Structures are given as C-alpha cells and as structure tokens.
C-alpha positions in Angstrom: -1.6 -48.2 167.5 1.2 -48.1 165.0 4.5 -49.7 164.6 7.2 -49.2 167.2 10.9 -49.4 166.1 14.3 -48.7 168.2 16.9 -46.7 166.4 20.5 -46.3 167.2 22.2 -43.3 165.2 26.7 -43.5 164.3 28.5 -41.2 162.5 30.9 -42.9 160.8 33.3 -40.0 159.0 32.1 -36.8 161.1 31.8 -35.5 164.3 29.2 -37.0 167.2 28.4 -33.5 167.5 25.9 -33.8 164.6 23.7 -36.5 166.1 22.6 -34.1 169.3 22.2 -31.2 166.4 20.0 -33.6 164.3 18.1 -34.2 167.6 17.7 -30.7 168.3 16.2 -30.1 165.0 14.1 -33.4 164.2 11.2 -34.3 166.7 11.3 -37.3 166.2 15.1 -37.8 166.5 14.7 -36.0 169.8 13.0 -39.2 170.9 14.4 -42.0 169.2 17.8 -42.0 170.3 20.1 -39.6 173.0 23.1 -37.3 172.2 25.7 -40.5 171.9 23.0 -41.9 168.9 21.8 -44.6 171.3 18.1 -45.9 172.0 16.0 -44.7 174.7 12.9 -46.1 173.2 10.7 -47.7 170.5 8.9 -44.5 168.5 6.9 -44.3 165.6 8.9 -42.5 163.6 7.5 -43.2 159.6 9.9 -40.8 158.1 13.0 -41.7 159.1 14.3 -42.1 155.6 13.0 -38.8 154.6 14.5 -37.3 157.9 17.6 -38.8 157.5 18.2 -37.9 153.9 18.1 -34.2 154.5 19.5 -34.2 157.1 22.6 -36.1 155.4 22.3 -33.7 152.4 23.0 -31.1 154.8 26.1 -32.7 156.0 26.9 -34.1 152.2 31.0 -35.4 153.7 29.4 -37.2 156.3 28.6 -40.7 156.4 25.8 -42.1 158.5 24.8 -45.3 160.1 21.1 -46.0 161.0 19.9 -49.3 163.0 16.7 -50.2 163.1 15.3 -53.2 165.1 11.6 -53.3 164.8 8.4 -55.1 166.7 8.5 -57.6 164.7 11.0 -61.0 165.0 13.2 -60.9 162.6 13.1 -56.8 161.5 16.5 -55.6 162.2 17.7 -53.4 159.3 20.9 -50.7 158.8 20.9 -48.0 156.6 23.8 -45.8 155.4 23.3 -42.2 154.8 25.3 -40.1 153.0 24.3 -36.6 150.9 21.2 -36.7 150.6 21.2 -40.8 149.6 20.8 -44.1 151.4 21.1 -47.6 151.2 18.8 -50.2 152.6 20.3 -53.3 154.3 18.3 -55.7 155.5 19.4 -57.9 158.3 19.9 -61.6 157.2 19.1 -64.3 159.7 21.0 -67.5 158.9 21.3 -70.9 160.8 24.0 -73.3 160.8 23.3 -77.3 159.2 23.1 -80.0 161.4 26.2 -81.7 162.0 26.3 -84.7 164.3 29.4 -83.9 165.4 28.3 -80.8 167.5 25.9 -82.5 169.6 26.7 -82.5 172.9 
C-alpha cells in the first residue's frame, strides 16, 4: 500500500529545462511529472521535500513551486524551494456564509 500524491513542479525564477534535469537525476521525479512539470500520475514519493531541497541547493537562485494533491479529500498543498530551504503552504478550504439573498 502507501499514500499516493500527484505532483506539479513550476520553475518560478529560472529556466524550465531544470525540470527535465531534475527528472534525469531523480527516479521519483522521473515518474512524478513530465518534462513540463505536469502530473503524470500519483506516486509514493515520501522524500520529495528532501529531494527538492537538495536539487534547489544546486540551483540557489532559482525558486521552485511544488504542488501536491494527495489521496485524501482536502490534501492539497504548495511548497516553495530555494537554495535548500522550504516553505510549506497547506491549502485552506473555506465556505461562504449562508446568504438568503443568494437562494435561487
């Protein structure tokens, strides 16, 4: 078993060829997304943060955004990586308050 997550990778500052380079150097990244950084299918990649930190350290001026969609409802997040550092941003699902005027 295990937990599957679908990943998308975006190079926010830098060149998109870095995604292809990362896929060539990391077996999990190879299956997580295509050369454009888009999701191929869900995979078990428990060390994604460690791997992204290492890759971003090799490209210290580049800012990467990794988006994840887990198996469970509401398990969406973004992680930003630069120079071996990471910012984790879990999704926040909100609902509008009831408004009688909006009833149709």
